[in-house]
DSSP file (Angstrom, degrees, kcal/mol; ACC not computed):
  #  RESIDUE AA STRUCTURE BP1 BP2  ACC     N-H-->O    O-->H-N    N-H-->O    O-->H-N    TCO  KAPPA ALPHA  PHI   PSI    X-CA   Y-CA   Z-CA
    1    1 A M              0   0    0      0, 0.0    42,-2.4     0, 0.0     2,-0.5   0.000 360.0 360.0 360.0 152.8  -53.4  -16.9  -70.7
    2    2 A K  E     +A   42   0A   0    151,-0.3   151,-2.2    40,-0.2     2,-0.3  -0.739 360.0 177.1 -90.9 128.7  -55.0  -20.2  -69.9
    3    3 A Y  E     +AB  41 152A   0     38,-3.3    38,-3.0    -2,-0.5     2,-0.3  -0.836   8.4 179.4-124.2 161.5  -53.4  -22.3  -67.1
    4    4 A G  E     - B   0 151A   0    147,-1.7   147,-3.4    -2,-0.3     2,-0.4  -0.950  23.1-126.2-152.1 166.8  -54.2  -25.7  -65.5
    5    5 A I  E     +AB  38 150A   0     33,-1.9    32,-2.4    -2,-0.3    33,-1.6  -0.982  32.5 170.3-126.0 130.6  -52.7  -27.8  -62.8
    6    6 A A  E     -AB  36 149A   0    143,-2.3   143,-3.0    -2,-0.4     2,-0.4  -0.908  29.2-137.9-137.0 159.7  -51.8  -31.4  -63.3
    7    7 A L  E     -A   35   0A   0     28,-2.2    28,-2.5    -2,-0.3   141,-0.1  -0.971  19.7-148.6-114.0 134.0  -49.9  -34.4  -61.7
    8    8 A F        -     0   0    0     -2,-0.4    26,-0.2   139,-0.4   139,-0.1  -0.918  14.0-143.6-106.0 121.0  -47.8  -36.5  -63.9
    9    9 A P        -     0   0    0      0, 0.0   136,-0.0     0, 0.0     5,-0.0  -0.155  36.8 -70.7 -73.5 174.3  -47.6  -40.2  -62.9
   10   10 A A    >>  -     0   0    0      1,-0.1     4,-2.3     3,-0.1     3,-0.5  -0.141  48.6-102.6 -62.7 159.9  -44.4  -42.3  -63.2
   11   11 A K  H 3> S+     0   0    0      1,-0.2     4,-3.2     2,-0.2     5,-0.2   0.838 118.4  62.2 -54.1 -38.5  -43.2  -43.4  -66.6
   12   12 A K  H 3> S+     0   0    0      1,-0.2     4,-1.8     2,-0.2    -1,-0.2   0.929 110.0  38.7 -56.9 -47.7  -44.6  -46.9  -66.2
   13   13 A L  H <> S+     0   0    0     -3,-0.5     4,-2.9     2,-0.2     5,-0.2   0.882 115.1  53.8 -72.2 -37.6  -48.2  -45.6  -66.0
   14   14 A Q  H  X S+     0   0    0     -4,-2.3     4,-2.9     1,-0.2    -2,-0.2   0.915 108.7  49.5 -62.2 -41.3  -47.5  -43.0  -68.7
   15   15 A D  H  X S+     0   0    0     -4,-3.2     4,-1.5     2,-0.2    -1,-0.2   0.917 112.4  47.4 -63.4 -42.8  -46.3  -45.7  -71.0
   16   16 A L  H  X S+     0   0    0     -4,-1.8     4,-0.7    -5,-0.2     3,-0.3   0.941 114.1  46.9 -63.2 -47.1  -49.3  -47.9  -70.4
   17   17 A A  H >X S+     0   0    0     -4,-2.9     4,-2.8     1,-0.2     3,-1.2   0.918 110.9  52.5 -60.7 -44.0  -51.7  -44.9  -70.9
   18   18 A N  H 3X S+     0   0    0     -4,-2.9     4,-2.2     1,-0.3    -1,-0.2   0.788  96.1  67.4 -65.4 -27.0  -49.9  -43.9  -74.1
   19   19 A S  H 3< S+     0   0    0     -4,-1.5    -1,-0.3    -3,-0.3     4,-0.2   0.809 115.0  30.0 -63.1 -26.7  -50.2  -47.4  -75.5
   20   20 A F  H XX S+     0   0    0     -3,-1.2     4,-2.6    -4,-0.7     3,-1.0   0.797 114.5  60.6 -94.9 -39.1  -54.0  -46.7  -75.6
   21   21 A R  H 3X S+     0   0    0     -4,-2.8     4,-2.3     1,-0.3     7,-0.3   0.847  93.6  65.0 -60.7 -35.7  -53.9  -42.9  -76.1
   22   22 A M  H 3< S+     0   0    0     -4,-2.2    -1,-0.3     1,-0.2    -2,-0.1   0.863 117.6  27.5 -54.7 -35.7  -52.0  -43.3  -79.4
   23   23 A R  H <4 S+     0   0    0     -3,-1.0    -2,-0.2    -5,-0.2    -1,-0.2   0.804 134.1  28.0 -94.4 -34.4  -55.1  -45.0  -80.9
   24   24 A Y  H  < S+     0   0    0     -4,-2.6    96,-2.1    94,-0.4     2,-0.6   0.496  98.6  79.2-115.7  -4.8  -58.0  -43.6  -78.9
   25   25 A D  B ><  -d  120   0B   0     -4,-2.3     3,-1.7    94,-0.3     4,-0.2  -0.913  49.4-165.3-117.1 114.4  -57.1  -40.0  -77.6
   26   26 A S  T 3  S+     0   0    0     94,-0.8     3,-0.3    -2,-0.6    -1,-0.1   0.661  94.3  55.3 -66.8 -15.5  -57.4  -37.1  -80.0
   27   27 A H  T >> S+     0   0    0      1,-0.2     3,-1.6     2,-0.1     4,-1.1   0.219  71.4 117.1-100.4  13.3  -55.3  -35.0  -77.5
   28   28 A Y  T <4 S+     0   0    0     -3,-1.7     3,-0.3    -7,-0.3    -1,-0.2   0.861  78.9  42.3 -49.4 -45.1  -52.4  -37.5  -77.5
   29   29 A A  T 34 S+     0   0    0     -3,-0.3    -1,-0.3     1,-0.2    -2,-0.1   0.579 105.5  66.2 -81.7  -9.4  -49.9  -35.0  -78.9
   30   30 A W  T <4 S-     0   0    0     -3,-1.6   129,-3.1     1,-0.3    -1,-0.2   0.797 114.5  -3.8 -85.5 -30.1  -51.1  -32.0  -76.8
   31   31 A I  S  < S-     0   0    0     -4,-1.1    -1,-0.3    -3,-0.3     3,-0.1  -0.967  72.5-108.5-161.9 143.0  -50.1  -33.2  -73.3
   32   32 A P        -     0   0    0      0, 0.0    -3,-0.0     0, 0.0   -18,-0.0  -0.230  61.9 -67.7 -67.0 166.1  -48.6  -36.4  -71.7
   33   33 A P  S    S+     0   0    0      0, 0.0     2,-0.3     0, 0.0   -19,-0.1  -0.309  75.7 154.0 -55.1 136.5  -50.8  -38.7  -69.5
   34   34 A H        -     0   0    0    -26,-0.2     2,-0.5    83,-0.2    83,-0.5  -0.944  48.7-113.2-157.3 170.3  -51.8  -36.8  -66.4
   35   35 A I  E     -A    7   0A   0    -28,-2.5   -28,-2.2    -2,-0.3     2,-0.5  -0.983  33.1-139.0-114.6 117.0  -54.2  -36.3  -63.5
   36   36 A T  E     +A    6   0A   0     -2,-0.5   -30,-0.2    79,-0.4    79,-0.2  -0.661  29.7 168.0 -77.9 121.9  -56.0  -32.9  -63.8
   37   37 A V  E    S+     0   0A   0    -32,-2.4     2,-0.3    -2,-0.5   -31,-0.2   0.498  74.2  30.0-110.1  -9.4  -56.3  -31.4  -60.3
   38   38 A K  E    S-A    5   0A   0    -33,-1.6   -33,-1.9    62,-0.0    -1,-0.3  -0.858  82.5-133.5-150.3 114.3  -57.4  -27.9  -61.5
   39   39 A E  E     -     0   0A   0     -2,-0.3   -36,-0.1   -35,-0.2   -33,-0.0  -0.146  51.4 -66.1 -58.7 159.4  -59.3  -27.4  -64.7
   40   40 A P  E     +     0   0A   0      0, 0.0     2,-0.3     0, 0.0   -36,-0.3  -0.160  62.2 174.4 -52.9 139.9  -58.1  -24.7  -67.1
   41   41 A F  E     -A    3   0A   0    -38,-3.0   -38,-3.3    -3,-0.1     2,-0.3  -0.972  30.9-107.7-145.4 156.2  -58.4  -21.1  -65.8
   42   42 A E  E     +A    2   0A   0     -2,-0.3     2,-0.4   -40,-0.2   -40,-0.2  -0.680  32.1 178.9 -90.1 138.9  -57.4  -17.7  -66.9
   43   43 A V        -     0   0    0    -42,-2.4     2,-0.1    -2,-0.3     5,-0.0  -0.992  21.4-135.5-138.2 130.6  -54.5  -15.8  -65.3
   44   44 A S    >>  -     0   0    0     -2,-0.4     4,-1.1     1,-0.1     3,-0.5  -0.464  26.6-114.4 -78.2 157.3  -53.3  -12.4  -66.3
   45   45 A D  T 34 S+     0   0    0      1,-0.2     3,-0.3     2,-0.2    -1,-0.1   0.858 118.0  55.5 -58.5 -35.8  -49.5  -11.7  -66.6
   46   46 A D  T 34 S+     0   0    0      1,-0.2     4,-0.3     2,-0.1    -1,-0.2   0.831 110.8  43.5 -65.9 -32.7  -49.9   -9.3  -63.7
   47   47 A N  T <> S+     0   0    0     -3,-0.5     4,-2.1     1,-0.2     3,-0.3   0.579  89.4  89.4 -91.2 -11.5  -51.5  -11.9  -61.4
   48   48 A L  H  X S+     0   0    0     -4,-1.1     4,-2.7    -3,-0.3     5,-0.3   0.881  83.6  53.3 -59.4 -43.4  -49.1  -14.8  -62.3
   49   49 A P  H  > S+     0   0    0      0, 0.0     4,-1.9     0, 0.0    -1,-0.2   0.893 110.6  48.8 -59.6 -37.3  -46.5  -14.1  -59.6
   50   50 A Y  H  > S+     0   0    0     -3,-0.3     4,-2.3    -4,-0.3    -2,-0.2   0.927 111.8  48.7 -65.8 -44.9  -49.3  -14.1  -56.9
   51   51 A I  H  X S+     0   0    0     -4,-2.1     4,-2.3     1,-0.2    -1,-0.2   0.918 111.9  48.2 -63.1 -44.2  -50.7  -17.4  -58.3
   52   52 A T  H  X S+     0   0    0     -4,-2.7     4,-2.2     1,-0.2    -1,-0.2   0.878 110.5  52.0 -66.8 -35.1  -47.3  -19.1  -58.3
   53   53 A A  H  X S+     0   0    0     -4,-1.9     4,-2.1    -5,-0.3    -1,-0.2   0.914 110.4  48.7 -64.3 -41.9  -46.6  -17.9  -54.8
   54   54 A K  H  X S+     0   0    0     -4,-2.3     4,-2.8     1,-0.2    -2,-0.2   0.900 110.9  50.3 -64.3 -40.3  -49.9  -19.4  -53.6
   55   55 A L  H  X S+     0   0    0     -4,-2.3     4,-2.8     2,-0.2    -1,-0.2   0.891 109.0  51.5 -65.2 -39.0  -49.1  -22.7  -55.4
   56   56 A R  H  X S+     0   0    0     -4,-2.2     4,-2.1     2,-0.2    -1,-0.2   0.919 112.1  47.2 -60.8 -44.0  -45.7  -22.8  -53.7
   57   57 A E  H  X S+     0   0    0     -4,-2.1     4,-1.2     2,-0.2    -2,-0.2   0.927 113.0  47.7 -63.8 -47.0  -47.4  -22.2  -50.3
   58   58 A I  H >X S+     0   0    0     -4,-2.8     3,-0.6     1,-0.2     4,-0.5   0.938 112.5  49.7 -59.4 -48.2  -50.1  -24.9  -51.0
   59   59 A A  H >< S+     0   0    0     -4,-2.8   109,-3.3     1,-0.2     3,-1.0   0.888 108.5  52.1 -60.5 -40.8  -47.4  -27.4  -52.1
   60   60 A S  H 3< S+     0   0    0     -4,-2.1    -1,-0.2   109,-0.2    -2,-0.2   0.767 110.7  48.6 -69.6 -23.5  -45.2  -26.9  -49.1
   61   61 A N  H << S+     0   0    0     -4,-1.2     2,-0.3    -3,-0.6    -1,-0.2   0.432 103.0  72.6 -96.4  -0.1  -48.2  -27.5  -46.7
   62   62 A L  S << S-     0   0    0     -3,-1.0   106,-0.5    -4,-0.5   107,-0.1  -0.856  77.3-119.8-117.7 152.6  -49.4  -30.7  -48.3
   63   63 A S        -     0   0    0     -2,-0.3   105,-0.2     1,-0.2    32,-0.1  -0.428  46.3 -82.6 -78.1 158.2  -48.1  -34.2  -48.3
   64   64 A P        -     0   0    0      0, 0.0     2,-0.4     0, 0.0    82,-0.2  -0.233  55.7-105.4 -54.4 156.3  -47.2  -36.0  -51.6
   65   65 A V  E     -E  145   0C   0     80,-2.8    80,-3.5    26,-0.1     2,-0.4  -0.736  24.2-147.3 -97.6 130.7  -50.2  -37.6  -53.3
   66   66 A E  E     -E  144   0C   0     -2,-0.4     2,-0.4    78,-0.2    26,-0.3  -0.797  16.8-171.5 -93.3 136.4  -51.0  -41.3  -53.3
   67   67 A I  E     -E  143   0C   0     76,-2.8    76,-1.9    -2,-0.4     2,-0.4  -0.987  12.8-171.7-128.3 143.1  -52.7  -42.8  -56.3
   68   68 A D  E     -E  142   0C   0     19,-0.4    19,-2.6    -2,-0.4     2,-0.4  -0.939   9.5-160.5-129.7 107.3  -54.1  -46.2  -56.9
   69   69 A V  E     +EF 141  86C   0     72,-3.1    72,-1.8    -2,-0.4    17,-0.2  -0.757  22.7 160.6 -84.5 131.1  -55.3  -47.0  -60.4
   70   70 A Y  E     -     0   0C   0     15,-2.1    69,-0.4    -2,-0.4     2,-0.3   0.521  49.5  -0.3-135.2  -6.2  -57.6  -49.9  -60.3
   71   71 A K  E     - F   0  85C   0     14,-0.8    14,-2.9    67,-0.1     2,-0.4  -0.988  62.5-101.1-170.3 168.4  -59.8  -50.2  -63.4
   72   72 A V  E     + F   0  84C   0     -2,-0.3     2,-0.3    12,-0.2    12,-0.2  -0.842  48.5 160.4 -96.7 138.5  -60.8  -48.8  -66.8
   73   73 A D  E     - F   0  83C   0     10,-2.7    10,-2.5    -2,-0.4     2,-0.3  -0.853  25.6-137.8-146.8-179.7  -64.0  -46.8  -66.9
   74   74 A T  E     - F   0  82C   0     -2,-0.3     8,-0.2     8,-0.2     6,-0.1  -0.972  19.1-136.1-143.8 156.1  -65.9  -44.2  -68.9
   75   75 A F    >>  +     0   0    0      6,-1.7     3,-1.4    -2,-0.3     4,-0.8   0.346  56.2 170.4 -90.4   4.6  -67.9  -41.0  -68.4
   76   76 A S  T 34  +     0   0    0      5,-0.4    -2,-0.1     1,-0.3     4,-0.1  -0.304  53.3  26.5 -57.4 138.0  -70.5  -42.3  -70.8
   77   77 A P  T 34 S+     0   0    0      0, 0.0    -1,-0.3     0, 0.0     3,-0.1  -0.991 127.8  46.1 -92.4  -3.5  -73.3  -41.2  -71.5
   78   78 A Q  T <4 S+     0   0    0     -3,-1.4     2,-0.3     1,-0.2    -2,-0.2   0.866 130.9   3.0 -66.6 -34.7  -72.2  -37.7  -70.4
   79   79 A S     <  -     0   0    0     -4,-0.8     2,-1.2     2,-0.1    -4,-0.3  -0.994  64.9-127.1-152.5 144.0  -68.9  -37.9  -72.4
   80   80 A N        +     0   0    0     -2,-0.3    42,-0.9    -5,-0.1     2,-0.4  -0.345  65.1 133.3 -89.7  54.8  -67.3  -40.4  -74.6
   81   81 A T        -     0   0    0     -2,-1.2    -6,-1.7    39,-0.2    -5,-0.4  -0.884  40.8-159.2-108.4 136.2  -64.1  -40.4  -72.5
   82   82 A I  E     +FG  74 119C   0     37,-3.1    36,-3.0    -2,-0.4    37,-1.8  -0.917  23.1 163.5-113.3 141.2  -62.3  -43.6  -71.4
   83   83 A F  E     -FG  73 117C   0    -10,-2.5   -10,-2.7    -2,-0.4     2,-0.6  -0.974  45.7-104.1-152.8 162.8  -59.9  -43.5  -68.5
   84   84 A F  E     -FG  72 116C   0     32,-2.7    32,-1.8    -2,-0.3     2,-0.3  -0.856  47.5-134.1 -85.5 121.3  -57.9  -45.3  -65.8
   85   85 A K  E     -FG  71 115C   0    -14,-2.9   -15,-2.1    -2,-0.6   -14,-0.8  -0.588  15.2-152.7 -83.3 140.6  -59.9  -44.7  -62.6
   86   86 A I  E     -F   69   0C   0     28,-2.3   -17,-0.2    -2,-0.3     3,-0.1  -0.941  18.9-118.1-114.9 130.7  -58.0  -43.7  -59.5
   87   87 A R        -     0   0    0    -19,-2.6   -19,-0.4    -2,-0.4     2,-0.2  -0.373  37.0-105.7 -62.4 142.0  -59.3  -44.4  -56.0
   88   88 A E        -     0   0    0    -21,-0.1     2,-0.3     4,-0.1    -1,-0.1  -0.514  43.4-176.0 -68.4 137.4  -60.0  -41.4  -53.9
   89   89 A H     >  -     0   0    0     -2,-0.2     4,-2.8   -23,-0.1     3,-0.4  -0.982  35.7-119.3-136.2 146.3  -57.3  -40.8  -51.3
   90   90 A K  H  > S+     0   0    0     -2,-0.3     4,-2.3     1,-0.2     5,-0.2   0.818 113.3  53.3 -58.3 -32.5  -57.1  -38.2  -48.6
   91   91 A T  H  > S+     0   0    0      2,-0.2     4,-1.7     1,-0.2    -1,-0.2   0.898 112.6  43.4 -70.3 -38.8  -53.9  -36.7  -50.0
   92   92 A L  H  > S+     0   0    0     -3,-0.4     4,-2.4   -26,-0.3    -2,-0.2   0.907 115.1  49.1 -70.7 -42.5  -55.3  -36.3  -53.5
   93   93 A T  H  X S+     0   0    0     -4,-2.8     4,-2.7     2,-0.2    -2,-0.2   0.894 108.9  53.2 -63.6 -40.6  -58.6  -34.9  -52.1
   94   94 A A  H  X S+     0   0    0     -4,-2.3     4,-2.2    -5,-0.3    -1,-0.2   0.917 110.6  46.9 -62.2 -43.2  -56.7  -32.4  -49.9
   95   95 A L  H  X S+     0   0    0     -4,-1.7     4,-1.8     2,-0.2    -2,-0.2   0.947 112.5  49.6 -62.9 -48.3  -54.8  -31.1  -52.9
   96   96 A Y  H  < S+     0   0    0     -4,-2.4    -2,-0.2     1,-0.2    -1,-0.2   0.922 111.4  49.0 -57.3 -45.7  -57.9  -30.8  -55.1
   97   97 A E  H >< S+     0   0    0     -4,-2.7     3,-1.5     1,-0.2    -1,-0.2   0.898 108.4  52.9 -64.4 -40.2  -59.8  -29.0  -52.3
   98   98 A K  H >< S+     0   0    0     -4,-2.2     3,-1.0     1,-0.3     6,-0.3   0.839 106.7  54.2 -62.3 -32.3  -56.9  -26.5  -51.8
   99   99 A L  T 3< S+     0   0    0     -4,-1.8    -1,-0.3     1,-0.2    -2,-0.2   0.420 106.5  52.9 -83.6   2.9  -56.8  -25.7  -55.5
  100  100 A H  T <  S+     0   0    0     -3,-1.5     2,-0.2    -4,-0.2    -1,-0.2   0.065  98.3  75.4-124.7  22.9  -60.5  -24.9  -55.4
  101  101 A N  S X  S-     0   0    0     -3,-1.0     3,-2.6     1,-0.2    -3,-0.0  -0.749  89.9 -13.3-120.3 172.6  -60.4  -22.3  -52.6
  102  102 A E  T 3  S+     0   0    0      1,-0.4    -1,-0.2    -2,-0.2    -2,-0.1  -0.156 130.2  19.4 -44.5 133.6  -59.2  -18.7  -52.5
  103  103 A P  T 3  S+     0   0    0      0, 0.0    -1,-0.4     0, 0.0     2,-0.2  -0.972 121.5  66.8 -91.5   6.3  -57.6  -17.5  -54.7
  104  104 A F  S <  S-     0   0    0     -3,-2.6     2,-0.2    -6,-0.3    -4,-0.1  -0.567  85.2-111.6 -88.8 150.9  -58.7  -20.2  -57.1
  105  105 A E        -     0   0    0     -2,-0.2     2,-0.2     1,-0.1    -4,-0.1  -0.484  32.3-107.8 -78.3 150.3  -62.3  -20.6  -58.3
  106  106 A E        -     0   0    0     -2,-0.2     2,-1.0     1,-0.1     3,-0.1  -0.523  30.8-117.5 -72.7 142.8  -64.4  -23.5  -57.2
  107  107 A N        +     0   0    0     -2,-0.2     5,-0.1     1,-0.2    -1,-0.1  -0.744  44.1 162.5 -84.3 105.4  -65.0  -26.1  -59.9
  108  108 A K        +     0   0    0     -2,-1.0    -1,-0.2     1,-0.1     3,-0.1   0.515  63.0  68.6 -99.0  -7.2  -68.8  -26.1  -60.3
  109  109 A K  S    S+     0   0    0      1,-0.2     2,-0.3    -3,-0.1    -1,-0.1   0.891 105.3  20.8 -81.1 -41.1  -68.8  -27.8  -63.7
  110  110 A Y  S    S-     0   0    0      0, 0.0     2,-0.3     0, 0.0    -1,-0.2  -0.935  70.5-119.9-132.4 150.3  -67.7  -31.3  -62.7
  111  111 A K        -     0   0    0     -2,-0.3     2,-0.6    -3,-0.1    -3,-0.1  -0.657  49.2-100.6 -77.7 145.2  -67.5  -33.6  -59.7
  112  112 A F        +     0   0    0     -2,-0.3    -1,-0.1    -5,-0.1   -75,-0.0  -0.596  48.3 169.8 -74.4 115.1  -63.9  -34.6  -59.0
  113  113 A I        -     0   0    0     -2,-0.6   -26,-0.1     2,-0.0    -1,-0.0  -0.907  31.6-134.9-124.5  99.0  -63.3  -38.1  -60.4
  114  114 A P        +     0   0    0      0, 0.0   -28,-2.3     0, 0.0     2,-0.3  -0.313  47.0 135.9 -60.4 130.0  -59.6  -38.8  -60.2
  115  115 A H  E     -G   85   0C   0    -30,-0.2     2,-0.5   -79,-0.2   -79,-0.4  -0.988  53.6-125.8-164.7 165.5  -58.5  -40.4  -63.5
  116  116 A V  E     -G   84   0C   0    -32,-1.8   -32,-2.7    -2,-0.3   -81,-0.1  -0.985  37.4-129.4-121.0 115.4  -55.9  -40.6  -66.3
  117  117 A T  E     +G   83   0C   0    -83,-0.5   -34,-0.3    -2,-0.5   -83,-0.2  -0.408  33.5 167.9 -67.5 135.4  -57.6  -40.2  -69.7
  118  118 A I  E     +     0   0C   0    -36,-3.0   -94,-0.4     1,-0.4     2,-0.3   0.428  67.6  20.3-123.0  -7.3  -56.8  -42.9  -72.3
  119  119 A G  E     +G   82   0C   0    -37,-1.8   -37,-3.1   -96,-0.1    -1,-0.4  -0.943  61.5 157.0-161.5 140.5  -59.4  -42.1  -74.9
  120  120 A Q  B     +d   25   0B   0    -96,-2.1   -94,-0.8    -2,-0.3   -39,-0.2  -0.983  55.4  41.1-159.0 164.1  -61.7  -39.2  -76.0
  121  121 A D  S    S+     0   0    0     -2,-0.3     2,-0.2     1,-0.2   -40,-0.1   0.852  80.7 139.6  61.9  37.9  -63.6  -37.8  -78.9
  122  122 A L        -     0   0    0    -42,-0.9    -1,-0.2     1,-0.1   -42,-0.1  -0.671  57.3-100.6-104.3 162.2  -64.8  -41.3  -79.8
  123  123 A S     >  -     0   0    0     -2,-0.2     4,-2.5     1,-0.1     5,-0.2  -0.386  34.5-109.4 -75.5 162.2  -68.2  -42.5  -81.0
  124  124 A K  H  > S+     0   0    0      1,-0.2     4,-2.3     2,-0.2     5,-0.2   0.892 120.9  50.2 -58.4 -41.4  -70.6  -44.1  -78.6
  125  125 A D  H  > S+     0   0    0      2,-0.2     4,-2.3     1,-0.2    -1,-0.2   0.897 109.3  50.6 -66.2 -40.8  -70.1  -47.5  -80.4
  126  126 A E  H  > S+     0   0    0      2,-0.2     4,-3.0     1,-0.2     5,-0.3   0.928 110.5  50.0 -61.8 -44.5  -66.3  -47.2  -80.2
  127  127 A V  H  X S+     0   0    0     -4,-2.5     4,-2.9     1,-0.2     5,-0.4   0.936 110.7  49.0 -59.8 -47.4  -66.5  -46.4  -76.5
  128  128 A A  H  X S+     0   0    0     -4,-2.3     4,-1.9     1,-0.2    -1,-0.2   0.912 115.2  44.4 -59.5 -43.7  -68.7  -49.4  -75.8
  129  129 A D  H  X S+     0   0    0     -4,-2.3     4,-1.8     2,-0.2    -2,-0.2   0.941 117.3  43.4 -66.9 -48.7  -66.4  -51.7  -77.8
  130  130 A I  H  X S+     0   0    0     -4,-3.0     4,-2.9     2,-0.2     5,-0.2   0.930 115.7  47.0 -65.8 -46.9  -63.1  -50.4  -76.3
  131  131 A V  H  X S+     0   0    0     -4,-2.9     4,-2.5    -5,-0.3    -1,-0.2   0.898 109.1  56.0 -63.3 -40.0  -64.4  -50.3  -72.7
  132  132 A G  H  < S+     0   0    0     -4,-1.9     4,-0.4    -5,-0.4    -1,-0.2   0.904 113.6  40.3 -57.4 -42.5  -65.8  -53.8  -73.1
  133  133 A R  H >< S+     0   0    0     -4,-1.8     3,-0.9     1,-0.2     4,-0.3   0.911 116.2  48.8 -72.8 -43.3  -62.4  -55.1  -74.1
  134  134 A L  H >< S+     0   0    0     -4,-2.9     3,-1.3     1,-0.2    -2,-0.2   0.793  99.2  65.6 -72.1 -27.5  -60.4  -53.1  -71.6
  135  135 A K  T 3< S+     0   0    0     -4,-2.5    -1,-0.2     1,-0.3    -2,-0.2   0.732  95.7  60.6 -66.6 -18.5  -62.5  -53.9  -68.6
  136  136 A M  T <  S+     0   0    0     -3,-0.9     2,-0.3    -4,-0.4    -1,-0.3   0.689  91.1  84.5 -79.2 -18.0  -61.4  -57.5  -69.0
  137  137 A K  S <  S-     0   0    0     -3,-1.3     2,-0.6    -4,-0.3   -65,-0.2  -0.630  85.1-120.7 -85.8 142.6  -57.7  -56.5  -68.5
  138  138 A K        -     0   0    0     -2,-0.3     2,-0.5   -67,-0.1   -67,-0.1  -0.728  30.8-173.5 -83.2 123.1  -56.4  -56.2  -65.0
  139  139 A V        +     0   0    0     -2,-0.6     2,-0.4   -69,-0.4    -2,-0.0  -0.961  14.8 155.4-122.0 113.7  -55.1  -52.6  -64.4
  140  140 A E        +     0   0    0     -2,-0.5     2,-0.3     2,-0.0   -70,-0.2  -0.997   2.6 154.9-139.4 133.3  -53.3  -51.9  -61.1
  141  141 A H  E     -E   69   0C   0    -72,-1.8   -72,-3.1    -2,-0.4     2,-0.4  -0.925  12.8-175.2-157.9 131.8  -50.8  -49.2  -60.3
  142  142 A H  E     +E   68   0C   0     -2,-0.3     2,-0.3   -74,-0.2   -74,-0.2  -0.990  19.3 142.2-128.3 138.8  -49.8  -47.6  -57.0
  143  143 A E  E     -E   67   0C   0    -76,-1.9   -76,-2.8    -2,-0.4     2,-0.5  -0.982  43.2-120.7-162.1 168.0  -47.4  -44.7  -56.6
  144  144 A V  E     -E   66   0C   0     -2,-0.3     2,-0.5   -78,-0.2   -78,-0.2  -0.980  24.1-155.1-115.5 126.1  -46.8  -41.5  -54.6
  145  145 A I  E     -E   65   0C   0    -80,-3.5   -80,-2.8    -2,-0.5    -2,-0.0  -0.893  12.4-178.2-104.9 125.4  -46.5  -38.3  -56.6
  146  146 A D        +     0   0    0     -2,-0.5    21,-2.8   -82,-0.2     2,-0.3   0.235  59.9  60.5-110.0  14.1  -44.4  -35.6  -55.0
  147  147 A R  E     - C   0 166A   0     19,-0.3  -139,-0.4  -139,-0.1     2,-0.4  -0.995  54.4-164.0-140.2 146.2  -44.8  -32.8  -57.6
  148  148 A M  E     - C   0 165A   0     17,-2.5    17,-3.0    -2,-0.3     2,-0.5  -0.962  17.3-142.4-124.2 150.6  -47.5  -30.8  -59.2
  149  149 A Q  E     -BC   6 164A   0   -143,-3.0  -143,-2.3    -2,-0.4     2,-0.7  -0.931   7.2-145.2-118.0 132.2  -47.2  -28.8  -62.4
  150  150 A L  E     -BC   5 163A   0     13,-3.0    12,-3.5    -2,-0.5    13,-1.5  -0.860  32.6-166.5 -87.1 119.3  -48.7  -25.5  -63.4
  151  151 A M  E     -BC   4 161A   0   -147,-3.4  -147,-1.7    -2,-0.7     2,-0.3  -0.736  11.8-158.5-107.7 153.4  -49.3  -25.8  -67.1
  152  152 A Y  E     -BC   3 160A   0      8,-2.5     8,-2.2    -2,-0.3     2,-0.4  -0.977  19.6-120.3-131.0 152.6  -50.1  -23.2  -69.7
  153  153 A Q  E     - C   0 159A   0   -151,-2.2  -151,-0.3    -2,-0.3     6,-0.2  -0.748  21.3-145.1 -96.3 131.5  -51.7  -23.7  -73.1
  154  154 A L    >   -     0   0    0      4,-3.2     3,-1.9    -2,-0.4    -1,-0.0  -0.368  33.1 -99.4 -84.2 168.7  -50.0  -22.7  -76.3
  155  155 A E  T 3  S+     0   0    0      1,-0.3    -1,-0.1     2,-0.1    -2,-0.0   0.791 121.9  58.8 -61.0 -29.2  -51.7  -21.3  -79.3
  156  156 A N  T 3  S-     0   0    0      2,-0.1    -1,-0.3     1,-0.1     3,-0.1   0.437 121.4-105.2 -82.3   2.5  -51.8  -24.7  -81.1
  157  157 A G  S <  S+     0   0    0     -3,-1.9    -2,-0.1     1,-0.3    -1,-0.1   0.251  80.9 125.7  96.1 -13.1  -53.8  -26.2  -78.1
  158  158 A S        -     0   0    0     -5,-0.1    -4,-3.2  -129,-0.0     2,-0.3  -0.350  52.8-131.7 -78.7 163.7  -50.9  -28.1  -76.6
  159  159 A W  E     -C  153   0A   0   -129,-3.1     2,-0.3    -6,-0.2    -6,-0.2  -0.884  21.2-176.8-117.2 145.5  -49.9  -27.7  -72.9
  160  160 A T  E     -C  152   0A   0     -8,-2.2    -8,-2.5    -2,-0.3     2,-0.3  -0.968  34.7 -94.9-139.5 156.4  -46.5  -27.2  -71.5
  161  161 A V  E     +C  151   0A   0     -2,-0.3   -10,-0.3   -10,-0.2     3,-0.1  -0.534  31.4 177.9 -75.1 129.4  -45.1  -26.9  -67.9
  162  162 A Y  E    S-     0   0A   0    -12,-3.5     2,-0.3     1,-0.4   -11,-0.2   0.837  71.6 -11.5 -90.6 -48.0  -44.7  -23.4  -66.6
  163  163 A E  E     -C  150   0A   0    -13,-1.5   -13,-3.0     2,-0.0     2,-0.4  -0.992  58.6-139.1-154.9 148.8  -43.5  -24.4  -63.1
  164  164 A T  E     -C  149   0A   0     -2,-0.3     2,-0.4   -15,-0.2   -15,-0.2  -0.902  15.5-161.1-110.5 139.0  -43.1  -27.5  -61.0
  165  165 A F  E     -C  148   0A   0    -17,-3.0   -17,-2.5    -2,-0.4     2,-0.4  -0.981  14.3-134.9-123.4 128.0  -43.9  -27.4  -57.2
  166  166 A R  E >   -C  147   0A   0     -2,-0.4     3,-0.8   -19,-0.2     2,-0.4  -0.677  21.9-131.3 -81.2 130.7  -42.7  -30.1  -54.8
  167  167 A L  T 3  S+     0   0    0    -21,-2.8  -107,-0.2    -2,-0.4  -104,-0.1  -0.659  85.9  17.8 -82.0 133.8  -45.3  -31.3  -52.4
  168  168 A G  T 3         0   0    0   -109,-3.3    -1,-0.2  -106,-0.5  -108,-0.2   0.623 360.0 360.0  86.1  14.4  -44.4  -31.4  -48.7
  169  169 A E    <         0   0    0     -3,-0.8  -109,-0.2  -110,-0.3    -2,-0.1   0.390 360.0 360.0-115.8 360.0  -41.3  -29.1  -48.9
């Protein structure tokens, strides 16, 4: 089965992200606004108890994660994705690095750019227009997230929480 690991920000940021996602994100109904800290990966049913035990161990040894959202940005021209950009912080980087060491695979596909997606699967012209307008808006949000979620993907493509792990306990 396909799993991923995400952080869910506070309702205030989720509401702001959803105000854009309803219009601009084709995955709006599949998963709430989140920060992906581990891209989707396959886990067999036999290996799931080991993976959850490792995640419990990782969570207990790390501090809660600080996030600072500070602007709207895009991955264009590589991808027509629009997002709230998050400043790199040592707590977020430490979590990401732990999730890309044994027993987890290293992410060789993408550089880690902390963000909350607010638009995707748009045309190049739509991205240019939307980003141009949104960059004029002031976007600031700070919080500390003390939980990470192991998610699994359902047959319809949507994601749901399998287990939640408290950071720093």
